[in-house]
SEKETI-209706 format. One line per 4 residues: number of its first residue (from 1); for each residue z, x, y of C-alpha. Coordinates in Angstrom, 2 decimals, always signed. Each point is the difference from the previous one (the first is absolute). Layout:
<sites>
NUM> Z:X:Y  ...
</sites>
This chain:
<sites>
1> +78.12:-9.90:-19.80  +3.29:-1.60:-1.04  +0.64:-2.22:-3.00  -0.90:-3.11:+2.05
5> -3.43:+1.39:+0.90  +0.83:+0.92:+3.60  -1.37:+3.13:+1.57  +2.59:+2.75:+0.42
9> -2.10:+2.99:+1.06  -3.67:+0.87:+0.47  -1.69:+3.36:+0.64  -3.56:+0.49:+1.13
13> -1.92:+2.71:-1.87  +2.99:+1.80:-1.57  -0.45:+3.56:-1.17  -0.54:+0.45:-3.75
17> +3.37:-0.06:-1.73  +1.71:-1.72:+2.93  -1.05:-3.57:-0.75  +3.01:-2.37:+0.38
21> -1.01:-1.99:-3.11  -2.85:-0.63:-2.42  -1.29:-2.96:+2.07  -3.12:+0.03:+2.15
25> -0.56:-2.15:+3.08  -3.48:-1.57:-0.26  +0.32:-1.48:+3.51  -0.50:-3.72:-0.38
29> +2.62:-1.14:+2.51  +0.92:-3.32:+1.60  +2.15:+0.14:+3.16  +1.59:-3.22:+1.23
33> +0.94:+1.67:+3.31  -2.79:+2.45:+0.89  +1.31:+0.47:+3.55  +3.18:+1.51:-1.39
37> -2.06:+2.37:-2.12  -1.98:+1.09:+3.06  +3.25:+0.55:+1.90  +1.23:+2.36:-2.72
41> -3.34:+1.78:-0.06  +0.39:+0.70:+3.72  +3.30:+1.81:-0.66  -1.27:+2.29:-2.78
45> -0.06:+3.72:+0.72  -1.91:+2.01:-2.60  -2.68:+2.68:-0.13  -1.27:-1.23:-3.37
49> -2.33:-2.82:-0.98  +2.89:-2.29:-0.98  +0.74:-2.15:+3.06  -0.22:-3.26:-1.95
53> +2.28:+1.18:-2.82  +2.54:+1.33:+2.52  +0.01:-3.38:+1.73  +0.64:-1.82:-3.29
57> +2.76:+2.46:-0.88  +1.62:-0.54:+3.39  -0.07:-3.77:-0.41  +1.72:+0.25:-3.39
61> +2.70:+2.31:+1.38  +0.70:-2.54:+2.74  +0.55:-2.77:-2.53  -3.40:-1.72:-0.09
65> -1.02:-1.11:-3.47  -3.33:+1.01:-1.46  -0.70:-1.43:-3.44  -1.95:+2.16:-2.47
69> -2.34:-1.91:-2.33  -0.86:+1.91:-3.20  -3.64:+0.30:-1.01  -0.72:+1.13:-3.54
73> -3.77:-0.50:-0.37  -2.69:+2.68:+0.47  +0.34:+2.13:+3.09  -1.60:+3.30:+0.95
77> +0.08:+2.08:+3.17  -3.20:+1.16:+1.63  +1.48:+3.09:+1.59  -2.84:+2.23:-1.13
81> -3.66:-1.02:-0.40  +0.00:+0.42:-3.79  +2.69:-2.68:-0.30  -2.81:-2.52:+0.52
85> -1.12:+0.63:-3.58  +3.14:-1.64:-1.40  -0.35:-3.00:+2.30  -3.66:-0.47:-0.94
89> +0.87:+0.21:-3.69  +2.73:-2.61:+0.33  -2.19:-2.31:+2.08  -2.89:+0.18:-2.45
93> +2.28:-0.40:-3.01  +1.42:-3.30:+1.30  -3.29:-1.29:+1.42  -2.26:-2.37:-1.86
97> -3.65:+0.85:-0.69  -2.28:-1.52:+2.60  -3.72:+0.09:+0.70  -1.12:-1.83:+3.12
101> -2.72:-2.59:-0.37  -1.95:+1.89:+2.68  +0.10:+3.32:-1.88  -3.34:+1.10:-1.44
105> +0.11:+1.97:-3.23  -3.04:+1.40:-1.72  -0.51:-1.03:-3.62  -0.30:+3.71:-0.74
109> +3.42:+0.83:+1.51  +3.15:+0.31:-2.12  +3.40:-1.43:+0.93  +2.99:+0.76:-2.22
113> +3.70:-0.82:+0.31  +1.79:-1.61:+2.93  -2.32:-0.02:+3.01  +0.24:-1.62:+3.43
117> -3.26:-0.37:+1.91  +0.30:-1.51:+3.48  -2.60:-2.02:+1.89  -3.58:+1.28:+0.17
121> +0.56:+3.05:-2.19  -3.21:+1.35:-1.60  +0.02:+1.88:-3.30  -3.39:+1.54:-0.73
125> -1.79:+0.99:-3.20  +1.81:+2.31:-2.44  +3.18:+0.08:+2.09  +3.29:-0.03:-1.92
129> +3.33:-1.33:+1.27  +2.83:+0.65:-2.42  +3.19:-1.70:+1.15  +2.55:-0.38:+1.20
133> -1.99:+0.29:+3.22  -0.47:-1.77:+3.33  -3.19:-0.14:+2.07  +0.25:-1.45:+3.51
137> -2.31:-2.40:+1.85  -3.62:+0.96:+0.62  +0.24:+3.26:-1.94  -2.82:+1.31:-2.18
141> +0.41:+1.78:-3.31  -3.32:+1.79:-0.42  -2.19:+0.95:-2.92  +1.69:+2.13:-2.69
145> +3.30:+0.02:+1.92  +3.34:+0.03:-1.85  +3.25:-1.47:+1.37  +3.10:+0.26:-2.18
149> +3.74:+0.52:-0.52  +1.87:-1.98:+2.68  -2.48:+0.60:+2.80  +0.10:-1.96:+3.25
153> -3.21:-0.20:+2.02  +0.22:-1.66:+3.40  -2.42:-2.22:+1.89  -3.56:+0.93:+0.99
157> -0.14:+3.10:-2.18  -3.04:+1.45:-1.73  +0.71:+1.78:-3.27  -3.46:+1.45:-0.35
161> -2.11:+1.29:-2.85  +1.81:+1.98:-2.74  +3.35:+0.03:+1.80  +3.21:-0.05:-2.04
165> +3.22:-1.28:+1.57  +3.09:+0.50:-2.15  +3.58:-1.07:+0.82  -0.61:+0.14:+3.76
169> +0.84:-2.03:+3.07  -3.08:-0.48:+2.18  +0.28:-1.67:+3.40  -2.62:-2.10:+1.80
173> -3.52:+1.01:+1.05  -0.25:+3.08:-2.24  -3.27:+1.36:-1.39  -0.65:+2.13:-3.07
177> -3.09:+1.38:-1.72  +0.08:+2.01:-3.25  +3.66:+0.98:+0.46  +3.11:+0.40:-2.13
181> +3.09:-1.47:+1.66  +3.05:+0.52:-2.21  +3.65:-0.88:+0.74  -0.71:+0.01:+3.72
185> +1.01:-1.99:+3.08  -2.88:-0.59:+2.42  +0.65:-1.87:+3.23  -2.47:-2.24:+1.87
189> -3.46:+1.00:+1.24  -0.51:+3.14:-2.11  -3.21:+1.15:-1.65  -0.91:+2.59:-2.64
193> -3.34:+1.79:-0.19  -1.78:+0.30:-3.33  +1.68:+2.33:-2.48  +3.33:+0.25:+1.84
197> +3.00:-0.21:-2.34  +3.77:-0.16:+0.08  +1.63:+2.33:-2.51  +3.16:-1.58:-1.38
201> +1.34:+2.36:-2.69  +1.38:+3.52:+0.30  -1.27:+2.68:-2.35  +3.59:+0.69:-1.09
205> +0.51:-3.77:-0.56  +3.18:+0.01:+2.10  +1.24:-2.62:+2.45  -1.77:-0.08:+3.34
209> +2.02:+0.67:+3.16  -0.94:-1.10:+3.51  +1.11:+1.71:+3.20  +2.13:-2.33:+2.14
213> +1.63:+1.32:+3.19  -0.39:+3.64:-1.08  +1.56:-0.67:-3.41  -1.62:-0.47:-3.39
217> +0.77:-3.41:-1.52  -0.49:-0.49:-3.74  -1.97:-3.23:-0.33  +1.04:-0.48:-3.62
221> -3.67:-0.35:-0.91  -1.99:+2.51:-2.01  -3.14:-1.80:+1.17  -0.44:-0.49:+3.73
225> -3.18:+0.30:+2.02  -0.43:-0.24:+3.76  +2.03:-1.84:+2.65  -2.41:-0.85:+2.81
229> +0.51:-1.66:+3.38  -2.34:-2.39:+1.75  -3.54:+0.72:+1.14  -0.64:+3.19:-1.96
233> -3.35:+1.36:-1.18  -0.50:+2.21:-3.05  -3.26:+1.95:-0.30  -2.19:+0.35:-3.06
237> +1.37:+2.05:-2.91  +3.36:+0.55:+1.69  +2.99:+0.56:-2.29  +3.48:-1.24:+0.95
241> +2.75:+1.72:-1.96  +3.01:-1.86:-1.50  +2.56:-1.25:+2.50  -1.96:+0.89:+3.14
245> +0.57:-2.13:+3.09  -2.70:-0.73:+2.54  +1.02:-1.40:+3.37  -1.71:-2.93:+1.68
249> -3.30:+0.67:+1.68  -0.69:+3.29:-1.78  -3.23:+1.22:-1.57  -0.39:+2.24:-3.05
253> -3.39:+1.67:+0.00  -2.45:+0.35:-2.90  +1.02:+2.33:-2.86  +3.46:+0.65:+1.44
257> +2.73:+0.53:-2.60  +3.07:-1.37:+1.80  +3.18:+1.43:-1.50  +2.34:-0.50:+2.98
261> +0.87:-2.94:+2.24  -2.31:-0.81:+2.91  +1.58:-1.38:+3.15  -1.27:-3.09:+1.81
265> -3.17:+0.17:+2.10  -1.16:+3.32:-1.42  -3.28:+1.20:-1.52  -0.21:+2.62:-2.75
269> -3.39:+1.53:-0.79  -1.29:+2.60:-2.43  -2.58:+2.33:+1.53  -1.64:+2.02:-2.78
273> -2.03:+3.05:+0.92  -3.53:-0.41:-1.33  -2.62:+2.71:-0.40  -3.54:-1.07:+0.83
277> -2.93:+2.08:-1.27  -3.67:-0.29:-0.91  -0.78:-1.72:-3.28  -1.95:+2.43:-2.16
281> +0.47:-1.86:-3.27  -3.28:-1.11:-1.65  +0.49:-3.05:-2.18  -1.87:-0.32:-3.28
285> -1.52:-3.46:+0.14  -1.02:+0.12:-3.66  +3.69:+0.13:-1.00  +0.59:-3.47:+1.40
289> -3.06:-1.32:-1.81  +1.27:+1.46:-3.28  +3.33:-1.79:+0.45  -1.76:-3.23:+0.82
293> -2.19:+0.27:-3.06  +3.04:+0.61:-2.22  +1.56:-3.22:+1.28  -3.12:-1.96:-0.87
297> -0.10:+1.21:-3.60
</sites>
């Protein structure tokens, strides 16, 4: 922009190193003549996803004035799923603690730090919520569950017995039971069978990369779990390796160790080969009685 704050040139999605300036367009625009904008859009010829920016650039070149208003407060892109972590952190940091009058919290539960509990949330016995954390309407935090470290849990979720959710974004209508969900992004309507976990830390402790359009993108995080689309099901004792992506509508079967991305609407199953034979072992019943007697003494 020029010294008077007027737009001089705008480029949509410039290549790295070819940005025209250090300014970013966050796309909050007011047009006093939208018909003129639409007329310019009709004249744009491009094979890229930048029709709007080309129209604005054409208007400026023809002498139309577009005023640029600086914004200097917090801003973050959500280009990749893991960018949501920064937005959640900022939102929880500026939010005020709040517990709805309709929330029901067991006297045996523990709440620490900044916590937001929406309407009709239930927190059962021995559950721990260690803020900053948000729990959406009608969700249940079950017995012995642990929620911590900038976690967001959506509406109508069940964080069941002995589940730990750490620094994760959980959508609506998700169910868990005896799981570990660490540094993960779980979309709506997903469920985890008992014992299923998300691994979030590489053995070499390096940054975790995610494959995007056939290229590896460094997330900048050394802890990152699973990125999961809507309506997924994870079987009992399944293991999801760091940075794996699971497309919407996919199922991961019991005991699967998922180390690569799974496309949408797919099912992955582990089929172990079992050997079945006659049982010729004769148990010594007196051994059990000896152990029982030792416990009584």
